[in-house]
GULUMTOR-562596 format. One line per 2 residues: number of its first residue (from 1); their letters; for each residue x, y, z of N, C-alpha, C, O. Coordinates in steps of 0.2 Angstrom, whole numbers. Layout:
N
NUM = A = X:Y:Z:X:Y:Z:X:Y:Z:X:Y:Z  ...
END
This chain:
167
1 = MD = -194:-26:28:-191:-32:21:-193:-39:25:-191:-43:29  -198:-40:21:-199:-48:22:-192:-52:18:-189:-50:13
3 = LK = -192:-59:21:-187:-63:18:-187:-64:10:-182:-64:7  -194:-65:8:-193:-63:1:-191:-60:-4:-189:-61:-9
5 = EI = -193:-53:0:-190:-48:-3:-180:-49:-2:-176:-50:-6  -180:-49:2:-171:-50:5:-168:-54:-1:-164:-52:-5
7 = QN = -172:-62:-3:-171:-67:-6:-170:-64:-12:-165:-65:-13  -174:-58:-18:-176:-58:-23:-169:-53:-23:-165:-54:-28
9 = LI = -167:-47:-18:-162:-42:-18:-155:-45:-18:-150:-43:-21  -155:-54:-14:-148:-58:-14:-148:-60:-22:-143:-63:-23
11 = KF = -152:-61:-27:-152:-63:-33:-150:-59:-38:-147:-60:-43  -153:-54:-36:-152:-48:-39:-144:-45:-42:-141:-44:-48
13 = VA = -142:-43:-34:-134:-42:-34:-131:-48:-40:-128:-47:-45  -132:-54:-34:-128:-60:-39:-127:-60:-47:-122:-61:-50
15 = KS = -135:-57:-48:-134:-58:-56:-130:-50:-59:-131:-49:-65  -128:-47:-54:-128:-40:-56:-120:-39:-59:-118:-35:-62
17 = GA = -118:-44:-56:-110:-44:-53:-105:-40:-48:-99:-40:-48  -112:-35:-44:-109:-32:-40:-106:-36:-33:-110:-40:-30
19 = SE = -99:-33:-31:-96:-36:-25:-99:-35:-19:-97:-38:-14  -103:-28:-17:-103:-27:-11:-109:-24:-13:-110:-21:-18
21 = VK = -116:-23:-7:-121:-19:-7:-124:-17:-3:-129:-20:-3  -124:-13:1:-127:-10:8:-135:-6:7:-136:-1:4
23 = LE = -140:-9:10:-144:-4:11:-148:-6:19:-148:-11:22  -149:2:20:-153:4:27:-159:6:24:-159:10:19
25 = TG = -167:3:27:-172:8:27:-174:6:34:-174:0:36  -176:11:38:-181:9:43:-173:10:50:-169:14:52
27 = DV = -175:3:51:-172:0:57:-169:-6:55:-167:-11:59  -168:-6:48:-166:-12:45:-158:-10:41:-157:-6:36
29 = KI = -154:-14:43:-148:-13:40:-144:-20:36:-141:-25:39  -147:-20:28:-143:-26:26:-135:-26:22:-134:-20:21
31 = TI = -132:-28:22:-125:-30:17:-125:-36:16:-126:-41:19  -123:-33:9:-124:-40:4:-115:-40:0:-112:-36:-3
33 = KT = -112:-48:2:-106:-46:0:-106:-52:-5:-108:-58:-3  -104:-52:-12:-101:-59:-16:-93:-56:-19:-91:-51:-21
35 = GS = -91:-63:-17:-85:-62:-18:-82:-68:-27:-85:-73:-29  -77:-66:-30:-77:-70:-35:-75:-76:-33:-77:-81:-36
37 = DE = -71:-77:-29:-66:-84:-27:-69:-87:-22:-68:-93:-22  -75:-84:-18:-80:-87:-13:-88:-90:-19:-88:-86:-24
39 = KE = -91:-93:-18:-98:-93:-21:-104:-91:-14:-110:-92:-15  -101:-89:-9:-107:-87:-5:-107:-80:-6:-103:-76:-8
41 = TI = -114:-80:-1:-117:-74:-3:-117:-72:5:-118:-78:9  -115:-67:9:-117:-63:15:-121:-61:17:-119:-55:18
43 = VQ = -126:-62:20:-131:-57:23:-132:-55:31:-134:-59:35  -128:-47:32:-132:-48:41:-136:-43:42:-134:-37:42
45 = QV = -142:-44:44:-149:-40:45:-147:-38:55:-147:-42:59  -145:-31:55:-144:-30:60:-147:-23:61:-146:-19:56
47 = PV = -152:-20:68:-155:-14:68:-152:-7:70:-149:-6:76  -152:-3:66:-150:2:67:-154:7:72:-159:10:71
49 = QQ = -150:8:79:-154:12:81:-153:21:80:-157:24:84  -149:24:77:-148:32:76:-148:34:66:-143:34:63
51 = QI = -154:33:64:-151:37:55:-148:41:56:-149:46:59  -141:40:52:-137:44:52:-139:49:45:-140:46:40
53 = PA = -139:57:42:-141:56:36:-136:56:31:-131:60:32  -136:54:28:-132:50:23:-131:56:18:-136:59:17
55 = AQ = -124:60:12:-125:63:10:-126:60:1:-130:62:-3  -124:57:2:-125:52:-5:-132:47:-4:-135:45:1
57 = PQ = -135:45:-10:-142:43:-12:-140:35:-9:-135:31:-10  -146:35:-6:-146:24:-2:-149:24:-9:-152:28:-13
59 = QQ = -147:14:-9:-150:10:-15:-157:10:-11:-158:10:-5  -160:9:-16:-168:8:-15:-170:1:-14:-165:-2:-12
61 = AP = -174:-2:-14:-176:-10:-14:-181:-10:-18:-185:-5:-17  -183:-17:-23:-188:-16:-27:-196:-13:-21:-197:-15:-15
63 = AP = -199:-8:-24:-208:-6:-24:-212:-10:-25:-211:-16:-27  -219:-8:-22:-222:-11:-28:-224:-10:-33:-223:-4:-34
65 = AA = -229:-14:-37:-228:-15:-45:-235:-9:-46:-241:-10:-49  -233:-4:-45:-238:2:-45:-235:7:-45:-232:8:-40
67 = PA = -235:12:-51:-228:19:-50:-234:24:-44:-240:23:-43  -228:28:-42:-233:34:-40:-233:39:-43:-228:43:-42
69 = PE = -237:39:-46:-239:48:-50:-237:53:-47:-239:54:-41  -232:60:-49:-229:65:-46:-231:72:-52:-230:72:-58
71 = QT = -232:74:-49:-232:81:-53:-226:84:-54:-222:84:-49  -224:86:-60:-215:89:-62:-218:98:-58:-223:100:-58
73 = SD = -214:99:-57:-212:105:-57:-211:110:-64:-210:108:-70  -211:117:-63:-212:123:-67:-204:123:-69:-204:125:-75
75 = AS = -200:122:-67:-193:124:-67:-190:117:-71:-184:117:-71  -193:112:-74:-190:106:-78:-193:109:-85:-197:104:-87
77 = GK = -193:112:-87:-194:115:-96:-192:110:-99:-196:109:-104  -186:105:-98:-184:99:-103:-192:97:-106:-195:98:-111
79 = DN = -194:92:-100:-200:91:-101:-206:93:-105:-210:89:-107  -207:99:-105:-209:103:-108:-212:101:-116:-207:101:-119
81 = AG = -217:99:-119:-217:97:-125:-223:100:-129:-229:99:-126  -223:103:-135:-224:109:-139:-224:114:-135:-229:117:-137
83 = GS = -223:116:-132:-222:125:-127:-227:124:-123:-228:129:-120  -232:119:-122:-240:122:-117:-236:122:-109:-230:119:-108
85 = DN = -239:124:-106:-235:122:-101:-239:116:-97:-245:114:-97  -233:114:-96:-233:107:-90:-233:108:-84:-231:103:-80
87 = SN = -236:113:-81:-237:115:-72:-241:108:-69:-239:106:-64  -246:104:-74:-252:100:-74:-250:94:-74:-254:89:-72
89 = HI = -242:93:-77:-240:87:-82:-239:82:-73:-238:84:-67  -240:75:-75:-239:70:-71:-234:67:-72:-236:64:-78
91 = TV = -227:63:-70:-223:60:-73:-226:51:-68:-228:49:-63  -224:48:-73:-223:39:-71:-220:39:-70:-217:39:-76
93 = KS = -216:37:-64:-209:34:-64:-211:24:-62:-216:20:-62  -203:23:-62:-204:16:-62:-203:15:-54:-200:18:-49
95 = PI = -207:8:-55:-209:7:-47:-203:2:-44:-203:0:-38  -198:0:-49:-191:-5:-50:-187:-4:-53:-187:-1:-58
97 = IG = -182:-9:-51:-174:-9:-55:-176:-14:-60:-180:-19:-58  -175:-14:-66:-176:-20:-73:-172:-16:-80:-168:-12:-81
99 = TF = -177:-20:-83:-176:-17:-90:-183:-14:-93:-188:-17:-92  -183:-10:-96:-187:-7:-98:-190:-10:-106:-185:-12:-110
101 = YR = -197:-12:-106:-200:-13:-113:-206:-9:-113:-210:-9:-109  -207:-5:-120:-212:-4:-123:-216:-9:-127:-221:-7:-128
103 = KP = -215:-12:-128:-220:-19:-130:-219:-26:-126:-213:-28:-124  -224:-30:-126:-227:-34:-123:-223:-42:-124:-222:-47:-120
105 = SP = -219:-41:-134:-214:-44:-137:-213:-41:-143:-216:-36:-145  -206:-44:-145:-204:-38:-150:-207:-39:-157:-206:-35:-161
107 = DK = -211:-45:-159:-218:-43:-163:-224:-43:-163:-228:-46:-167  -224:-37:-157:-230:-35:-154:-230:-28:-157:-225:-27:-161
109 = PV = -236:-23:-156:-235:-12:-157:-233:-13:-149:-233:-18:-145  -230:-8:-148:-229:-5:-143:-237:-4:-138:-242:-4:-141
111 = FV = -236:-3:-130:-242:-3:-127:-246:4:-128:-252:4:-129  -240:11:-129:-241:19:-129:-238:21:-133:-232:20:-133
113 = EV = -241:25:-138:-235:30:-142:-237:38:-139:-242:39:-134  -233:42:-142:-234:49:-137:-240:53:-143:-241:53:-149
115 = GD = -245:56:-137:-252:59:-141:-258:53:-140:-264:54:-140  -255:46:-138:-262:42:-136:-264:44:-130:-261:47:-126
117 = SI = -273:42:-130:-277:44:-122:-275:37:-118:-274:31:-121  -275:39:-112:-276:34:-107:-279:35:-101:-279:41:-98
119 = KE = -280:27:-99:-285:28:-92:-282:24:-87:-278:19:-89  -284:25:-83:-282:21:-75:-283:14:-75:-288:12:-75
121 = GD = -278:11:-75:-276:3:-77:-273:2:-84:-270:-4:-85  -273:6:-88:-271:3:-94:-263:2:-94:-259:7:-93
123 = VL = -260:-4:-95:-253:-5:-96:-249:0:-99:-253:2:-104  -245:2:-100:-239:8:-103:-232:5:-103:-229:9:-107
125 = CV = -229:1:-101:-226:-4:-101:-224:-8:-99:-227:-10:-94  -218:-12:-99:-217:-21:-93:-210:-18:-94:-207:-16:-99
127 = IE = -207:-19:-87:-203:-17:-84:-197:-27:-82:-198:-30:-77  -194:-27:-85:-191:-36:-84:-185:-37:-80:-179:-36:-81
129 = AM = -188:-40:-72:-183:-40:-66:-182:-47:-65:-187:-50:-66  -176:-50:-65:-175:-56:-65:-181:-61:-67:-185:-64:-64
131 = KL = -179:-59:-75:-183:-63:-77:-193:-64:-77:-197:-67:-79  -192:-59:-73:-202:-59:-71:-202:-53:-75:-197:-49:-75
133 = FN = -207:-53:-79:-208:-46:-84:-216:-43:-79:-221:-46:-77  -215:-38:-78:-220:-34:-71:-225:-28:-77:-221:-25:-81
135 = EI = -230:-29:-77:-235:-25:-82:-233:-19:-77:-232:-21:-71  -234:-13:-80:-233:-6:-77:-239:-3:-76:-241:-4:-82
137 = ES = -245:-1:-74:-252:0:-76:-251:8:-73:-248:10:-69  -255:12:-79:-256:19:-75:-259:21:-71:-265:20:-72
139 = EV = -258:24:-66:-263:26:-61:-268:32:-64:-274:33:-62  -265:36:-69:-267:41:-70:-274:40:-77:-275:34:-78
141 = SG = -277:45:-80:-280:45:-85:-279:51:-89:-283:56:-87  -276:51:-94:-276:56:-99:-271:55:-106:-270:50:-108
143 = KV = -267:61:-109:-262:59:-111:-256:59:-112:-252:63:-109  -253:53:-117:-246:54:-115:-241:58:-119:-240:56:-124
145 = VK = -238:64:-117:-235:68:-117:-229:67:-120:-228:68:-126  -223:64:-116:-218:62:-119:-215:55:-116:-216:55:-110
147 = VL = -212:50:-118:-208:44:-116:-203:46:-115:-201:50:-119  -199:43:-109:-192:44:-109:-188:41:-109:-182:43:-110
149 = VD = -189:36:-109:-185:29:-109:-184:27:-116:-189:27:-120  -178:26:-118:-177:20:-125:-182:13:-124:-182:12:-118
151 = DS = -185:9:-127:-185:5:-126:-178:-1:-127:-173:0:-130  -180:-8:-123:-175:-12:-119:-167:-8:-116:-161:-10:-117
153 = SP = -170:-1:-113:-166:1:-107:-165:1:-101:-169:4:-98  -160:-3:-97:-160:-1:-90:-164:5:-86:-163:11:-88
155 = VE = -169:3:-81:-172:9:-79:-171:7:-73:-171:1:-72  -169:11:-66:-167:13:-57:-176:14:-56:-180:17:-59
157 = FD = -176:12:-48:-181:14:-45:-182:21:-46:-177:25:-47  -188:22:-47:-190:30:-47:-190:33:-50:-193:38:-50
159 = QP = -185:32:-56:-184:35:-63:-190:37:-65:-195:35:-63  -191:41:-69:-196:44:-75:-195:40:-80:-190:38:-83
161 = LF = -202:38:-82:-202:33:-89:-209:39:-94:-210:39:-100  -212:42:-89:-218:45:-95:-219:50:-93:-219:51:-87
163 = IV = -223:57:-99:-226:60:-94:-232:59:-98:-232:57:-103  -238:62:-91:-244:62:-94:-247:69:-92:-246:72:-87
165 = DP = -253:73:-99:-258:76:-97:-263:74:-94:-266:70:-97  -265:75:-88:-270:73:-86:-277:78:-88:-281:75:-86
167 = S = -279:82:-91:-282:87:-93:-286:84:-100:-289:88:-103
END
């Protein structure tokens, strides 16, 4: 984790109002504490010698700007649109934490609708993180089957955003 990512994480934590965030990735452990009485942020970066499996999910740092498509399983029948077999559908997930927007601005049309054909590199949505609008591009070609997030909703890292049928 480089200095720029740590600074962005500190700004995000300060803006979110959280009092403490702990992050462990690989051999780095970061704890960010903010207090309402104090206006300082404390960052500790120490090497972790042994990775201890945690029962609860760890918080994730922002990832690269492009989502990684993933095959959906047959067991997720709720993502099945139109009664068709969804074993070959691809889930486009959020690469970052932020606010999901389907339009480039309030007076413009949405990037994609259900049923639209898309190709690799097409912008699917934007996610705002710390006043920066990140265009999320498709890594696959196909047809949008389902939009899983409402406009102007907060999204988490790795949260499913769209279901795409690549056939």
